[in-house]
N, CA, C and O atoms as a CHARMM CRD file, in Angstrom:
* protein
*
  296
    1    1 UNK  N    -13.67100  -4.12000   9.86000 PROA 1      0.00000
    2    1 UNK  CA   -13.06500  -3.55400   8.66200 PROA 1      0.00000
    3    1 UNK  C    -13.88400  -2.36400   8.18900 PROA 1      0.00000
    4    1 UNK  O    -15.11200  -2.36100   8.27000 PROA 1      0.00000
    5    2 UNK  N    -13.18800  -1.36600   7.69800 PROA 2      0.00000
    6    2 UNK  CA   -13.88400  -0.17900   7.22600 PROA 2      0.00000
    7    2 UNK  C    -14.52300  -0.43400   5.86400 PROA 2      0.00000
    8    2 UNK  O    -14.12900  -1.33500   5.12300 PROA 2      0.00000
    9    3 UNK  N    -15.50600   0.38000   5.56600 PROA 3      0.00000
   10    3 UNK  CA   -16.18800   0.29300   4.28300 PROA 3      0.00000
   11    3 UNK  C    -15.34000   0.97700   3.21600 PROA 3      0.00000
   12    3 UNK  O    -14.79200   2.05500   3.44700 PROA 3      0.00000
   13    4 UNK  N    -15.23600   0.35600   2.06500 PROA 4      0.00000
   14    4 UNK  CA   -14.47000   0.93000   0.96300 PROA 4      0.00000
   15    4 UNK  C    -15.26300   2.03900   0.29400 PROA 4      0.00000
   16    4 UNK  O    -16.49000   1.98700   0.21400 PROA 4      0.00000
   17    5 UNK  N    -14.54700   3.03400  -0.17900 PROA 5      0.00000
   18    5 UNK  CA   -15.19600   4.07800  -0.97200 PROA 5      0.00000
   19    5 UNK  C    -15.56300   3.46800  -2.32500 PROA 5      0.00000
   20    5 UNK  O    -15.05200   2.40300  -2.67200 PROA 5      0.00000
   21    6 UNK  N    -16.43500   4.11700  -3.09300 PROA 6      0.00000
   22    6 UNK  CA   -16.76800   3.57200  -4.41200 PROA 6      0.00000
   23    6 UNK  C    -15.53800   3.39800  -5.31100 PROA 6      0.00000
   24    6 UNK  O    -15.45000   2.42300  -6.05800 PROA 6      0.00000
   25    7 UNK  N    -14.59700   4.33100  -5.24200 PROA 7      0.00000
   26    7 UNK  CA   -13.38300   4.22100  -6.05000 PROA 7      0.00000
   27    7 UNK  C    -12.51500   3.05200  -5.62500 PROA 7      0.00000
   28    7 UNK  O    -11.99200   2.31900  -6.46400 PROA 7      0.00000
   29    8 UNK  N    -12.36100   2.88000  -4.31900 PROA 8      0.00000
   30    8 UNK  CA   -11.58200   1.74700  -3.80000 PROA 8      0.00000
   31    8 UNK  C    -12.25300   0.42800  -4.16800 PROA 8      0.00000
   32    8 UNK  O    -11.58300  -0.53700  -4.53600 PROA 8      0.00000
   33    9 UNK  N    -13.57400   0.39600  -4.06700 PROA 9      0.00000
   34    9 UNK  CA   -14.32000  -0.81000  -4.42900 PROA 9      0.00000
   35    9 UNK  C    -14.13800  -1.13900  -5.90100 PROA 9      0.00000
   36    9 UNK  O    -14.00700  -2.30800  -6.26700 PROA 9      0.00000
   37   10 UNK  N    -14.13000  -0.11700  -6.74800 PROA 10     0.00000
   38   10 UNK  CA   -13.93900  -0.33900  -8.18800 PROA 10     0.00000
   39   10 UNK  C    -12.57700  -0.95800  -8.45800 PROA 10     0.00000
   40   10 UNK  O    -12.45400  -1.88000  -9.26300 PROA 10     0.00000
   41   11 UNK  N    -11.55000  -0.44300  -7.77800 PROA 11     0.00000
   42   11 UNK  CA   -10.20200  -1.00300  -7.94900 PROA 11     0.00000
   43   11 UNK  C    -10.16600  -2.45100  -7.47500 PROA 11     0.00000
   44   11 UNK  O     -9.68100  -3.33000  -8.18700 PROA 11     0.00000
   45   12 UNK  N    -10.67800  -2.69400  -6.27900 PROA 12     0.00000
   46   12 UNK  CA   -10.58900  -4.04500  -5.70700 PROA 12     0.00000
   47   12 UNK  C    -11.44100  -5.04900  -6.47900 PROA 12     0.00000
   48   12 UNK  O    -11.06300  -6.21600  -6.58200 PROA 12     0.00000
   49   13 UNK  N    -12.57200  -4.62800  -7.01900 PROA 13     0.00000
   50   13 UNK  CA   -13.39700  -5.53600  -7.82200 PROA 13     0.00000
   51   13 UNK  C    -12.63700  -6.01300  -9.04800 PROA 13     0.00000
   52   13 UNK  O    -12.66000  -7.19700  -9.38300 PROA 13     0.00000
   53   14 UNK  N    -11.97100  -5.09500  -9.70800 PROA 14     0.00000
   54   14 UNK  CA   -11.19100  -5.46000 -10.89700 PROA 14     0.00000
   55   14 UNK  C     -9.98400  -6.31800 -10.51400 PROA 14     0.00000
   56   14 UNK  O     -9.65500  -7.28500 -11.20200 PROA 14     0.00000
   57   15 UNK  N     -9.33300  -5.95500  -9.41300 PROA 15     0.00000
   58   15 UNK  CA    -8.17800  -6.73200  -8.95400 PROA 15     0.00000
   59   15 UNK  C     -8.59200  -8.16800  -8.62100 PROA 15     0.00000
   60   15 UNK  O     -7.88800  -9.11700  -8.96600 PROA 15     0.00000
   61   16 UNK  N     -9.72800  -8.31800  -7.95200 PROA 16     0.00000
   62   16 UNK  CA   -10.22500  -9.65900  -7.60300 PROA 16     0.00000
   63   16 UNK  C    -10.56100 -10.49000  -8.83900 PROA 16     0.00000
   64   16 UNK  O    -10.53100 -11.71900  -8.79400 PROA 16     0.00000
   65   17 UNK  N    -10.87900  -9.81600  -9.93900 PROA 17     0.00000
   66   17 UNK  CA   -11.15300 -10.52500 -11.19700 PROA 17     0.00000
   67   17 UNK  C     -9.87500 -10.86900 -11.96600 PROA 17     0.00000
   68   17 UNK  O     -9.92400 -11.52100 -13.01000 PROA 17     0.00000
   69   18 UNK  N     -8.72300 -10.42000 -11.43300 PROA 18     0.00000
   70   18 UNK  CA    -7.45400 -10.74900 -12.05100 PROA 18     0.00000
   71   18 UNK  C     -6.89400  -9.70900 -12.99700 PROA 18     0.00000
   72   18 UNK  O     -5.94000  -9.98700 -13.72400 PROA 18     0.00000
   73   19 UNK  N     -7.46300  -8.52700 -13.00400 PROA 19     0.00000
   74   19 UNK  CA    -6.96200  -7.46200 -13.87900 PROA 19     0.00000
   75   19 UNK  C     -5.56200  -7.04900 -13.43500 PROA 19     0.00000
   76   19 UNK  O     -5.29800  -6.97900 -12.23500 PROA 19     0.00000
   77   20 UNK  N     -4.67200  -6.77700 -14.36500 PROA 20     0.00000
   78   20 UNK  CA    -3.35700  -6.22100 -14.00500 PROA 20     0.00000
   79   20 UNK  C     -3.52100  -4.79300 -13.46700 PROA 20     0.00000
   80   20 UNK  O     -4.44800  -4.08000 -13.85200 PROA 20     0.00000
   81   21 UNK  N     -2.62300  -4.39200 -12.58600 PROA 21     0.00000
   82   21 UNK  CA    -2.71000  -3.07100 -11.97300 PROA 21     0.00000
   83   21 UNK  C     -2.71400  -1.95100 -13.01700 PROA 21     0.00000
   84   21 UNK  O     -3.44000  -0.96700 -12.87300 PROA 21     0.00000
   85   22 UNK  N     -1.91000  -2.10300 -14.05500 PROA 22     0.00000
   86   22 UNK  CA    -1.83900  -1.05000 -15.08100 PROA 22     0.00000
   87   22 UNK  C     -3.16900  -0.90500 -15.82200 PROA 22     0.00000
   88   22 UNK  O     -3.56700   0.20900 -16.16300 PROA 22     0.00000
   89   23 UNK  N     -3.85600  -2.01600 -16.07200 PROA 23     0.00000
   90   23 UNK  CA    -5.15700  -1.95900 -16.74500 PROA 23     0.00000
   91   23 UNK  C     -6.21900  -1.32600 -15.84900 PROA 23     0.00000
   92   23 UNK  O     -7.08600  -0.59200 -16.32400 PROA 23     0.00000
   93   24 UNK  N     -6.14600  -1.61600 -14.54900 PROA 24     0.00000
   94   24 UNK  CA    -7.09200  -1.02300 -13.60200 PROA 24     0.00000
   95   24 UNK  C     -6.91600   0.49000 -13.59700 PROA 24     0.00000
   96   24 UNK  O     -7.89000   1.23800 -13.67500 PROA 24     0.00000
   97   25 UNK  N     -5.66500   0.93300 -13.50400 PROA 25     0.00000
   98   25 UNK  CA    -5.38000   2.36500 -13.48400 PROA 25     0.00000
   99   25 UNK  C     -5.89300   3.04100 -14.74900 PROA 25     0.00000
  100   25 UNK  O     -6.51800   4.09900 -14.68300 PROA 25     0.00000
  101   26 UNK  N     -5.63100   2.43500 -15.88800 PROA 26     0.00000
  102   26 UNK  CA    -6.06500   3.02300 -17.15900 PROA 26     0.00000
  103   26 UNK  C     -7.59000   3.04800 -17.25400 PROA 26     0.00000
  104   26 UNK  O     -8.16600   4.05100 -17.67500 PROA 26     0.00000
  105   27 UNK  N     -8.24100   1.96200 -16.87100 PROA 27     0.00000
  106   27 UNK  CA    -9.69600   1.87200 -16.97000 PROA 27     0.00000
  107   27 UNK  C    -10.39700   2.89000 -16.07400 PROA 27     0.00000
  108   27 UNK  O    -11.43000   3.44600 -16.44800 PROA 27     0.00000
  109   28 UNK  N     -9.83700   3.12800 -14.90300 PROA 28     0.00000
  110   28 UNK  CA   -10.46400   4.04200 -13.94800 PROA 28     0.00000
  111   28 UNK  C     -9.89500   5.46000 -14.01100 PROA 28     0.00000
  112   28 UNK  O    -10.31900   6.33800 -13.26000 PROA 28     0.00000
  113   29 UNK  N     -8.93800   5.67700 -14.90400 PROA 29     0.00000
  114   29 UNK  CA    -8.30200   6.99000 -15.06400 PROA 29     0.00000
  115   29 UNK  C     -7.69600   7.50400 -13.76200 PROA 29     0.00000
  116   29 UNK  O     -7.86500   8.66800 -13.40000 PROA 29     0.00000
  117   30 UNK  N     -6.98600   6.61200 -13.06300 PROA 30     0.00000
  118   30 UNK  CA    -6.25500   6.99700 -11.86300 PROA 30     0.00000
  119   30 UNK  C     -4.79900   6.58400 -12.05400 PROA 30     0.00000
  120   30 UNK  O     -4.48300   5.79900 -12.94700 PROA 30     0.00000
  121   31 UNK  N     -3.93000   7.10800 -11.22400 PROA 31     0.00000
  122   31 UNK  CA    -2.51400   6.80000 -11.38400 PROA 31     0.00000
  123   31 UNK  C     -2.22000   5.35900 -10.98400 PROA 31     0.00000
  124   31 UNK  O     -2.92800   4.74400 -10.18700 PROA 31     0.00000
  125   32 UNK  N     -1.15200   4.85600 -11.56900 PROA 32     0.00000
  126   32 UNK  CA    -0.69900   3.51300 -11.23200 PROA 32     0.00000
  127   32 UNK  C     -0.33100   3.43800  -9.74800 PROA 32     0.00000
  128   32 UNK  O     -0.61600   2.44500  -9.07900 PROA 32     0.00000
  129   33 UNK  N      0.31000   4.50500  -9.23800 PROA 33     0.00000
  130   33 UNK  CA     0.70900   4.53400  -7.83100 PROA 33     0.00000
  131   33 UNK  C     -0.51400   4.46700  -6.91600 PROA 33     0.00000
  132   33 UNK  O     -0.49500   3.76400  -5.90500 PROA 33     0.00000
  133   34 UNK  N     -1.57000   5.19000  -7.26100 PROA 34     0.00000
  134   34 UNK  CA    -2.79900   5.16700  -6.45900 PROA 34     0.00000
  135   34 UNK  C     -3.43600   3.78200  -6.49800 PROA 34     0.00000
  136   34 UNK  O     -3.91400   3.27500  -5.48300 PROA 34     0.00000
  137   35 UNK  N     -3.43600   3.18300  -7.68000 PROA 35     0.00000
  138   35 UNK  CA    -3.98600   1.83100  -7.82000 PROA 35     0.00000
  139   35 UNK  C     -3.22800   0.85400  -6.93500 PROA 35     0.00000
  140   35 UNK  O     -3.82700   0.06300  -6.20600 PROA 35     0.00000
  141   36 UNK  N     -1.91100   0.91700  -7.00700 PROA 36     0.00000
  142   36 UNK  CA    -1.07800   0.01800  -6.20300 PROA 36     0.00000
  143   36 UNK  C     -1.28900   0.26000  -4.71700 PROA 36     0.00000
  144   36 UNK  O     -1.32300  -0.69600  -3.94100 PROA 36     0.00000
  145   37 UNK  N     -1.43200   1.51400  -4.30200 PROA 37     0.00000
  146   37 UNK  CA    -1.65200   1.82700  -2.89300 PROA 37     0.00000
  147   37 UNK  C     -2.97500   1.24500  -2.39300 PROA 37     0.00000
  148   37 UNK  O     -3.04200   0.70000  -1.29200 PROA 37     0.00000
  149   38 UNK  N     -4.00900   1.36300  -3.19500 PROA 38     0.00000
  150   38 UNK  CA    -5.31300   0.80900  -2.80100 PROA 38     0.00000
  151   38 UNK  C     -5.22500  -0.70400  -2.68400 PROA 38     0.00000
  152   38 UNK  O     -5.71400  -1.28100  -1.71300 PROA 38     0.00000
  153   39 UNK  N     -4.61500  -1.34300  -3.64900 PROA 39     0.00000
  154   39 UNK  CA    -4.51000  -2.80100  -3.63200 PROA 39     0.00000
  155   39 UNK  C     -3.68100  -3.27100  -2.44300 PROA 39     0.00000
  156   39 UNK  O     -4.05700  -4.22700  -1.76400 PROA 39     0.00000
  157   40 UNK  N     -2.56700  -2.61200  -2.18800 PROA 40     0.00000
  158   40 UNK  CA    -1.72100  -3.04500  -1.07800 PROA 40     0.00000
  159   40 UNK  C     -2.38500  -2.81000   0.27200 PROA 40     0.00000
  160   40 UNK  O     -2.11100  -3.52400   1.23700 PROA 40     0.00000
  161   41 UNK  N     -3.25400  -1.81200   0.33800 PROA 41     0.00000
  162   41 UNK  CA    -3.95900  -1.52800   1.58700 PROA 41     0.00000
  163   41 UNK  C     -5.07600  -2.52900   1.85900 PROA 41     0.00000
  164   41 UNK  O     -5.26400  -2.95700   2.99800 PROA 41     0.00000
  165   42 UNK  N     -5.81500  -2.90300   0.82300 PROA 42     0.00000
  166   42 UNK  CA    -7.02100  -3.69900   1.04300 PROA 42     0.00000
  167   42 UNK  C     -6.92400  -5.16200   0.61400 PROA 42     0.00000
  168   42 UNK  O     -7.85400  -5.93300   0.85000 PROA 42     0.00000
  169   43 UNK  N     -5.82300  -5.55300  -0.00500 PROA 43     0.00000
  170   43 UNK  CA    -5.65400  -6.94800  -0.39400 PROA 43     0.00000
  171   43 UNK  C     -5.44500  -7.79100   0.85600 PROA 43     0.00000
  172   43 UNK  O     -4.76900  -7.36000   1.79000 PROA 43     0.00000
  173   44 UNK  N     -6.01200  -8.97200   0.87900 PROA 44     0.00000
  174   44 UNK  CA    -5.91100  -9.83300   2.06200 PROA 44     0.00000
  175   44 UNK  C     -4.85800 -10.92800   1.87900 PROA 44     0.00000
  176   44 UNK  O     -5.00200 -12.02600   2.41700 PROA 44     0.00000
  177   45 UNK  N     -3.82000 -10.63200   1.13400 PROA 45     0.00000
  178   45 UNK  CA    -2.75500 -11.58700   0.88600 PROA 45     0.00000
  179   45 UNK  C     -1.74000 -11.51000   2.02400 PROA 45     0.00000
  180   45 UNK  O     -1.14600 -10.45200   2.23600 PROA 45     0.00000
  181   46 UNK  N     -1.52200 -12.60700   2.76700 PROA 46     0.00000
  182   46 UNK  CA    -0.57600 -12.58000   3.88500 PROA 46     0.00000
  183   46 UNK  C      0.85100 -12.21400   3.46500 PROA 46     0.00000
  184   46 UNK  O      1.57900 -11.59300   4.23900 PROA 46     0.00000
  185   47 UNK  N      1.24900 -12.58300   2.26900 PROA 47     0.00000
  186   47 UNK  CA     2.58900 -12.22400   1.79700 PROA 47     0.00000
  187   47 UNK  C      2.71400 -10.71400   1.65000 PROA 47     0.00000
  188   47 UNK  O      3.75000 -10.14200   1.98600 PROA 47     0.00000
  189   48 UNK  N      1.66400 -10.06400   1.14900 PROA 48     0.00000
  190   48 UNK  CA     1.68000  -8.61100   1.03300 PROA 48     0.00000
  191   48 UNK  C      1.72500  -7.96300   2.41300 PROA 48     0.00000
  192   48 UNK  O      2.40100  -6.95400   2.61200 PROA 48     0.00000
  193   49 UNK  N      0.99700  -8.55300   3.37100 PROA 49     0.00000
  194   49 UNK  CA     1.00300  -8.01900   4.73500 PROA 49     0.00000
  195   49 UNK  C      2.39700  -8.09600   5.34300 PROA 49     0.00000
  196   49 UNK  O      2.85400  -7.14400   5.97500 PROA 49     0.00000
  197   50 UNK  N      3.07300  -9.22300   5.15500 PROA 50     0.00000
  198   50 UNK  CA     4.42600  -9.38000   5.69300 PROA 50     0.00000
  199   50 UNK  C      5.38600  -8.38600   5.04700 PROA 50     0.00000
  200   50 UNK  O      6.22900  -7.80100   5.72600 PROA 50     0.00000
  201   51 UNK  N      5.25700  -8.19800   3.73800 PROA 51     0.00000
  202   51 UNK  CA     6.10900  -7.25000   3.03100 PROA 51     0.00000
  203   51 UNK  C      5.89300  -5.82900   3.54700 PROA 51     0.00000
  204   51 UNK  O      6.85700  -5.10300   3.79000 PROA 51     0.00000
  205   52 UNK  N      4.64600  -5.43500   3.71100 PROA 52     0.00000
  206   52 UNK  CA     4.32100  -4.09500   4.19800 PROA 52     0.00000
  207   52 UNK  C      4.86700  -3.90200   5.61700 PROA 52     0.00000
  208   52 UNK  O      5.42400  -2.84900   5.92500 PROA 52     0.00000
  209   53 UNK  N      4.71300  -4.91000   6.47800 PROA 53     0.00000
  210   53 UNK  CA     5.22300  -4.81100   7.84600 PROA 53     0.00000
  211   53 UNK  C      6.74400  -4.70200   7.85500 PROA 53     0.00000
  212   53 UNK  O      7.30300  -3.96400   8.66600 PROA 53     0.00000
  213   54 UNK  N      7.41500  -5.42200   6.96900 PROA 54     0.00000
  214   54 UNK  CA     8.87600  -5.33800   6.87700 PROA 54     0.00000
  215   54 UNK  C      9.30100  -3.95000   6.42700 PROA 54     0.00000
  216   54 UNK  O     10.28500  -3.41000   6.93300 PROA 54     0.00000
  217   55 UNK  N      8.57200  -3.36700   5.48400 PROA 55     0.00000
  218   55 UNK  CA     8.88500  -2.01100   5.04000 PROA 55     0.00000
  219   55 UNK  C      8.73300  -1.01000   6.18800 PROA 55     0.00000
  220   55 UNK  O      9.55700  -0.10800   6.34300 PROA 55     0.00000
  221   56 UNK  N      7.70000  -1.17000   6.97300 PROA 56     0.00000
  222   56 UNK  CA     7.46700  -0.27600   8.10400 PROA 56     0.00000
  223   56 UNK  C      8.59000  -0.41000   9.12100 PROA 56     0.00000
  224   56 UNK  O      9.09000   0.59200   9.63200 PROA 56     0.00000
  225   57 UNK  N      8.99100  -1.65300   9.42100 PROA 57     0.00000
  226   57 UNK  CA    10.08900  -1.87700  10.36500 PROA 57     0.00000
  227   57 UNK  C     11.38200  -1.23700   9.88200 PROA 57     0.00000
  228   57 UNK  O     12.07800  -0.57300  10.64900 PROA 57     0.00000
  229   58 UNK  N     11.70600  -1.44100   8.59100 PROA 58     0.00000
  230   58 UNK  CA    12.93100  -0.85500   8.03900 PROA 58     0.00000
  231   58 UNK  C     12.88500   0.67000   8.10200 PROA 58     0.00000
  232   58 UNK  O     13.87900   1.31300   8.43900 PROA 58     0.00000
  233   59 UNK  N     11.73000   1.24300   7.78000 PROA 59     0.00000
  234   59 UNK  CA    11.59300   2.69400   7.85900 PROA 59     0.00000
  235   59 UNK  C     11.75200   3.20000   9.27900 PROA 59     0.00000
  236   59 UNK  O     12.37800   4.23600   9.50300 PROA 59     0.00000
  237   60 UNK  N     11.19400   2.48400  10.23500 PROA 60     0.00000
  238   60 UNK  CA    11.32200   2.87700  11.63800 PROA 60     0.00000
  239   60 UNK  C     12.77100   2.78500  12.09900 PROA 60     0.00000
  240   60 UNK  O     13.24700   3.64800  12.83600 PROA 60     0.00000
  241   61 UNK  N     13.46200   1.75100  11.67100 PROA 61     0.00000
  242   61 UNK  CA    14.86800   1.59400  12.04200 PROA 61     0.00000
  243   61 UNK  C     15.72000   2.70800  11.44600 PROA 61     0.00000
  244   61 UNK  O     16.61800   3.22500  12.11000 PROA 61     0.00000
  245   62 UNK  N     15.44400   3.08200  10.19500 PROA 62     0.00000
  246   62 UNK  CA    16.18200   4.18100   9.55700 PROA 62     0.00000
  247   62 UNK  C     15.89600   5.50800  10.26700 PROA 62     0.00000
  248   62 UNK  O     16.80000   6.31800  10.47200 PROA 62     0.00000
  249   63 UNK  N     14.63300   5.72000  10.63800 PROA 63     0.00000
  250   63 UNK  CA    14.27600   6.94500  11.34600 PROA 63     0.00000
  251   63 UNK  C     14.98400   7.00400  12.70100 PROA 63     0.00000
  252   63 UNK  O     15.52200   8.04900  13.06700 PROA 63     0.00000
  253   64 UNK  N     14.99100   5.90400  13.44400 PROA 64     0.00000
  254   64 UNK  CA    15.67000   5.86800  14.73600 PROA 64     0.00000
  255   64 UNK  C     17.16100   6.15400  14.57100 PROA 64     0.00000
  256   64 UNK  O     17.73600   6.90000  15.36300 PROA 64     0.00000
  257   65 UNK  N     17.78500   5.57400  13.56400 PROA 65     0.00000
  258   65 UNK  CA    19.21200   5.81600  13.32600 PROA 65     0.00000
  259   65 UNK  C     19.47300   7.29100  13.05000 PROA 65     0.00000
  260   65 UNK  O     20.44800   7.85400  13.54800 PROA 65     0.00000
  261   66 UNK  N     18.61000   7.91600  12.26200 PROA 66     0.00000
  262   66 UNK  CA    18.78100   9.34000  11.96300 PROA 66     0.00000
  263   66 UNK  C     18.56800  10.20800  13.20500 PROA 66     0.00000
  264   66 UNK  O     19.27600  11.19300  13.41600 PROA 66     0.00000
  265   67 UNK  N     17.59100   9.83100  14.01400 PROA 67     0.00000
  266   67 UNK  CA    17.35000  10.57400  15.25700 PROA 67     0.00000
  267   67 UNK  C     18.54600  10.47200  16.18400 PROA 67     0.00000
  268   67 UNK  O     18.97200  11.46700  16.77000 PROA 67     0.00000
  269   68 UNK  N     19.08700   9.27000  16.31500 PROA 68     0.00000
  270   68 UNK  CA    20.26000   9.08600  17.18200 PROA 68     0.00000
  271   68 UNK  C     21.44800   9.89400  16.65200 PROA 68     0.00000
  272   68 UNK  O     22.17400  10.51800  17.42600 PROA 68     0.00000
  273   69 UNK  N     21.63500   9.88100  15.37100 PROA 69     0.00000
  274   69 UNK  CA    22.74700  10.61000  14.76400 PROA 69     0.00000
  275   69 UNK  C     22.59100  12.11500  15.01600 PROA 69     0.00000
  276   69 UNK  O     23.58000  12.82100  15.21000 PROA 69     0.00000
  277   70 UNK  N     21.37100  12.58900  15.01100 PROA 70     0.00000
  278   70 UNK  CA    21.10700  14.00200  15.24300 PROA 70     0.00000
  279   70 UNK  C     21.08500  14.35900  16.73400 PROA 70     0.00000
  280   70 UNK  O     21.00900  15.53400  17.09200 PROA 70     0.00000
  281   71 UNK  N     21.15100  13.36100  17.58400 PROA 71     0.00000
  282   71 UNK  CA    21.16400  13.60800  19.02300 PROA 71     0.00000
  283   71 UNK  C     19.78900  13.77000  19.65000 PROA 71     0.00000
  284   71 UNK  O     19.68600  14.21300  20.79400 PROA 71     0.00000
  285   72 UNK  N     18.74000  13.42600  18.93300 PROA 72     0.00000
  286   72 UNK  CA    17.38500  13.60100  19.45700 PROA 72     0.00000
  287   72 UNK  C     16.68300  12.30400  19.76900 PROA 72     0.00000
  288   72 UNK  O     15.51100  12.14400  19.43100 PROA 72     0.00000
  289   73 UNK  N     17.36300  11.38000  20.40200 PROA 73     0.00000
  290   73 UNK  CA    16.81500  10.03700  20.61900 PROA 73     0.00000
  291   73 UNK  C     16.29000   9.80800  22.03300 PROA 73     0.00000
  292   73 UNK  O     16.16100   8.65700  22.45000 PROA 73     0.00000
  293   74 UNK  N     15.99200  10.83600  22.76300 PROA 74     0.00000
  294   74 UNK  CA    15.57400  10.68500  24.16300 PROA 74     0.00000
  295   74 UNK  C     14.35900   9.85900  24.31700 PROA 74     0.00000
  296   74 UNK  O     13.89400   9.64700  25.43600 PROA 74     0.00000
């Protein structure tokens, strides 16, 4: 596993203590979207992993459909 940056570590430390994402974002003066991205990337929750993998699969399927529709599916 890669080493977290100090900012990522700050987010994950607060998340591990049970802080809501909105409070973490406000406390660290970062966007809610950035906070959520860090948590979803580094959280070790299997349910989150399955959700992220499903999103990737759906995105890949949509991309393939668009490529086929455009005729570039070789």
